N, C-alpha and C positions, 0 to 999 in steps of 0.2 A: 916603527918600533924596532929597536936594536936588541936582538935576542942575545947577542954576545955580552952585552952589559948586564942583562938579567942573569945569565949563567954565572958570570963572574961575581955577582953580588949575592948569589944564593947562600953561600956559607954564612955571611953576616946576617941575612934574614932568618936563616935556620936557627942561629944562636938567639936572635931577638925573639923568634917565635917561642923558643923554649922558656925564655925569661918571662914573656907575657903569659904563657900558659901556666907557669908556676905561680906567678903573682896572682893571677885570676883565681886559680884553684884555692890557694891559701886564703885569699880575701873572702871568697864566697863561703868557705867553711867557717871561718872565724866570724864573719858577719851574721851567718845563720845562727850560730851558737849564742852570740851576744844579743841578737834580736830576740831569741827565745827567752833569755834571762830577763831582758828589759820588759818584755811583754808579760811574763809571769809576775814580776814585781808589781807592775801596774794593775794587772787583772785582779790580784789578790790584795792590793793596797797594803803591801808590806811597809811598815813605818820606815822612814828615811830612804830606803831603797826605792820606793815608788816615786818619791819626790826627785831623787837623783836620776832615775830613769827618764822622767819627764824633762829634766834639765838637759840631759845628754841628747835626747831626741830633738828638742827644740833648737839647741845650739848647733848641732851638726846638720840638721835639715835646712836651717835657715842661713847658713854661711857656705860660700862656694868652696868646693874641694881644693881649688887652686890656692885660695888663701890659707886653708888649713895646712896644706903641704909646705907652702912658703914659711908659715909660722914655725912648724916643727923643724924644717931643714935649715932655715937661715936664722930663726929667732932663738931657738933653744941653745945653740952654742954660745950666745951672749951671756947666758946664765950658767954656763959650765956643763950643759948637757949636749953631747954630740951623738947624733943618730945617723946611721948610714942611709943612703938614698932609698935602698930597697926596703929597709925597716920602716922608714917614714911612709913609703908608699903603702905598705901592708897595714900599718897602724891607721893611717888616714882613711883608706878605703874600707877597712874592717869596721871602724866606728861609724862612718857615714852609711855603709851598707847595713850595719846593725840597727841604725836608727830607722831605716826604711823597712827592714825585715821585721822589726818590732810591730810596725803598723800592720804588716801582713799577718802576723800571728794574732794580733789583737782582733783583727777582722774574723779570723777563724774561731777564736775563743768566744767572740760575741755571738756566733751562730749556735752555740751549745744551749739547748733548752734550759731555762732557769730552774725548772723543776728538778732537773738532774743534780744541779749544784745544791739545791735545798735538800734533796733526798740524801746526798752524800754527807751534808752537815748533820742531818737528823740521825744518820747512822753512826755519827761520832768519828768520822774520818778526819785525820789531821790534814793540815794544808799539804804536806808532801804526798800523802796518800791520795788526796783529791787531785793533785796535779798529775800523779802517775796513772790513776785509774779512770779519771773522768776527763780532765782538761786535755792532756796530751793526745790520747787515742782519737778523740773526735776533733779537737782543734787543729791538729796537724794536717789531717786529710782535707779540711776545709781551707787551709792556708796554702795548699800546693800551688794553685794558679798564681797567686800574688808572689809567692816565694820564687817561682820560675821566672816571672817578669823581672824581679829584683836581681836575680842571678845574672840574667842577660845584661841588665843595666850596669852591673858591676864590671863585667868583662869589657863592655864598651868604654867605660870610664877609665880603664887602664891607659888609654891613649894620652891622658893628661899627665901621666908620670914623666913625660918628656921634659916638663918644666924643672924637674930636679935631677935631670941627667941620668935617669934610669935607662939602661940600654934595652928598652923594649921596642916594639915594632915601629911606632910612630917616630920615636927619637932616632932610630936607625935610618929610616927613610929620610928624615929631615937632614941628618948629617951627610948622607950620601948625595942628596940633591945639592946641598951647599958646596960639596967638594967637586962633584963631577957634572952637575947641571942636567942630568938625564931624568928630568921630572916625570915624564910619562911612564918610563920603565919602572922607576922605583915606586911610584904611586900604584901602578898595576900590581906589583908584588905586595904592597901594603894591603890593598883591597882583598886580594886572593888569600893572604895569610889570615886576615880577620874572618873572611868567609869560611875558611877551613875550621876555625874555632867555633864560630857562632851558629852556622847552619846545622851541624850535627848536634850541638848543644840544644838548639831550639827544637829539633826533631825529638830528641830524647826526652826533654821536659814536656813536650806536648803529649807524647805517648804515655809518660808517667801520669800526667794530669788526667788523661782519659781512663787509664786503668784505675786510678784512685776514685774517679767519679763512678765508674761501674761498680767498684767494690762498695762504695757508699750507698748506691741505690739498692744493691742486693741486700745490704744489712738493714736498710731502712724499713 
């Protein structure tokens, strides 16, 4: 192991680390928000929007992210729409993540006792009021474990952004290996960089999940 090679490449990996972290954070946030909207539309069977939600989920769950990115980055310019590599990465990951997050939220919403929904309707609450006072407070807590798993999945999937030349960690490692052939050194940096992101994230999400569960049990 050549430590001089590692030291010299640290600035490039530091930049790639920042890009990966930023793309991951934005994608997780947007995917969570989109997933919540899709789940609410399906759960309350809102006309048109419910059908559109189903179509989005089925399309993006059942097609590879690689194909989606290629289509946006290389296909859209042929019809006059040009999107930057990082914008394609965020859009593609956010929609794919949103499709999976929707399933997580639907699982949480499904755990709400039907009697509470029926009681809310009997009281004359509107759909926005039911969402605010019944669905979200209980459904979100039940969805935390699945949301956490999907967030980690999204971070891991950022490695595929290398196919559209986004300067994230995997792309940087690949380029350096192609130029200088120090495979072991660059792969070691790649693994350590992802570990720095994923291990703390996993610990934080696990602690959050435990706290939410304790809170749910106390209020039960």
